[in-house]
C-alpha positions in Angstrom: 25.9 -1.8 14.1 27.6 0.0 17.0 28.4 2.9 14.4 24.8 4.0 14.7 24.7 4.0 18.6 25.6 7.7 18.8 22.6 8.5 16.7 20.3 6.5 19.1 22.0 8.2 22.0 21.4 11.7 20.4 17.7 10.8 19.6 17.3 9.8 23.3 18.5 13.2 24.4 16.3 15.4 22.2 13.6 17.7 23.7 10.8 15.5 22.3 12.4 12.5 23.8 12.6 14.1 27.2 9.1 15.5 27.0 7.7 12.0 26.3 9.8 10.3 28.8 9.1 12.8 31.6 5.3 12.7 31.0 3.2 10.2 32.9 0.5 10.1 30.1 2.2 11.0 26.9 4.0 7.7 26.1 0.8 5.6 26.8 -1.3 8.0 24.8 1.0 7.9 21.8 1.3 4.1 22.1 -2.5 3.8 22.0 -2.8 5.8 18.9 0.0 3.8 17.4 -1.8 0.5 18.2 -5.2 1.8 16.9 -3.5 2.9 13.6 -1.8 -0.6 13.3 -5.2 -2.3 13.9 -6.8 -0.1 11.2 -3.9 -0.7 8.8 -4.1 -4.4 9.4 -7.8 -4.5 9.1 -7.7 -2.7 5.7 -4.9 -5.0 4.5 -6.6 -8.2 5.8 -9.9 -7.2 4.0 -7.9 -6.6 0.8 -6.0 -9.9 1.0 -8.9 -12.0 2.2 -10.9 -10.6 -0.9 -8.1 -11.8 -3.1 -8.2 -15.2 -1.4 -12.0 -15.2 -2.1 -12.9 -15.6 1.6 -15.0 -12.3 2.0 -16.4 -9.4 0.0 -16.7 -11.5 -3.2 -19.2 -9.3 -4.8 -16.9 -6.3 -4.7 -14.2 -6.1 -7.4 -10.6 -6.2 -5.9 -9.6 -3.0 -7.6 -12.5 -1.2 -6.3 -12.0 -2.3 -2.8 -8.3 -1.4 -3.1 -9.2 2.2 -4.2 -11.7 2.6 -1.5 -9.4 1.3 1.2 -6.3 3.0 0.0 -6.7 6.3 1.9 -7.3 4.3 5.2 -4.2 2.3 4.5 -2.0 5.2 3.7 -3.3 7.5 6.5 -3.0 4.8 9.1 0.5 4.0 7.9 1.5 7.7 8.2 0.0 7.8 11.8 2.0 4.5 12.6 5.3 6.0 11.3 4.9 9.3 13.1 3.7 7.8 16.4 6.4 5.1 16.0 9.2 7.8 15.6 7.9 9.5 18.8 7.8 6.3 20.7 11.3 5.4 19.4 12.6 8.7 20.5 11.5 8.1 24.1 13.5 5.0 24.5 16.1 5.0 21.7 19.0 3.7 23.8 16.9 0.9 25.2 15.7 0.0 21.7 19.2 -0.1 20.3 19.7 -3.3 22.2 16.3 -4.7 21.4 16.3 -7.7 18.9 12.5 -7.5 18.6 12.7 -3.8 17.7 15.2 -4.5 15.0 13.1 -7.2 13.7 10.0 -5.1 13.7 11.7 -2.4 11.7 12.9 -4.9 9.1 9.5 -6.5 8.8 7.8 -3.1 8.6 10.1 -2.0 5.8 9.5 -5.3 4.0 5.8 -5.1 4.5 5.6 -1.6 3.2 7.6 -2.4 0.1 5.8 -5.6 -0.6 2.3 -3.9 -0.1 3.1 -0.9 -2.3 4.8 -3.0 -5.1 3.6 -6.6 -5.7 0.7 -6.3 -3.4 -0.6 -3.2 -5.2 -0.1 -4.8 -8.7 -2.2 -7.8 -7.5 -4.7 -5.7 -5.8 -5.2 -3.5 -8.9 -6.0 -6.2 -11.4 -9.4 -7.8 -12.0 -9.9 -11.3 -10.9 -8.6 -13.9 -13.3 -6.0 -11.6 -15.0 -3.2 -12.8 -12.8 -2.3 -16.3 -12.0 -4.5 -17.5 -9.0 -1.5 -19.1 -7.4 0.5 -15.9 -7.6 -2.5 -13.9 -6.3 -3.1 -16.3 -3.3 0.7 -16.2 -2.6 0.8 -12.5 -2.4 -2.3 -12.4 -0.2 -0.9 -14.9 2.2 2.4 -13.2 2.3 0.9 -9.8 2.8 -1.2 -11.0 5.7 1.8 -12.9 7.3 4.1 -9.8 6.9 1.6 -7.3 8.5 0.8 -9.8 11.4 4.6 -10.2 11.9 5.1 -6.5 12.2 2.5 -6.5 14.9 3.8 -9.5 16.8 7.4 -8.2 16.6 6.2 -4.9 18.0 4.4 -6.6 20.9 7.5 -8.6 21.6 9.5 -5.3 22.3 7.9 -5.1 25.7 8.8 -8.6 26.7 12.4 -8.9 25.6 
């Protein structure tokens, strides 16, 4: 892992990093955008997965809800990734030593892969065409993954 430290150090010394670090308001503003985008992404994913679990929006077919929420999910994910890179750049060296940051990145990658592979497959199929046990398992795992990303991100400030 120490072999990537020079990259973290380089990022920490870029102009963007310096601009964000030197500003009183820029880091908190980017962080606010990041958190709002995370809430939007989690809200969309939660609505989808709760629909699969049959807890809410039962009158709306899951594939239709997935199509309608897809742009919100994708756009909020893009905002999260862009704002996350900016936040990372401002404190890259500090984050190199942060276990919650490493966990967040791993969980984020896992959540994205899961949501856009198995999650997408389950969300695009009409109810009853996939095993109810598999559908429910995918929904629970999706919710847990996205929640875990948020909790790990929150833990960065405390550890």
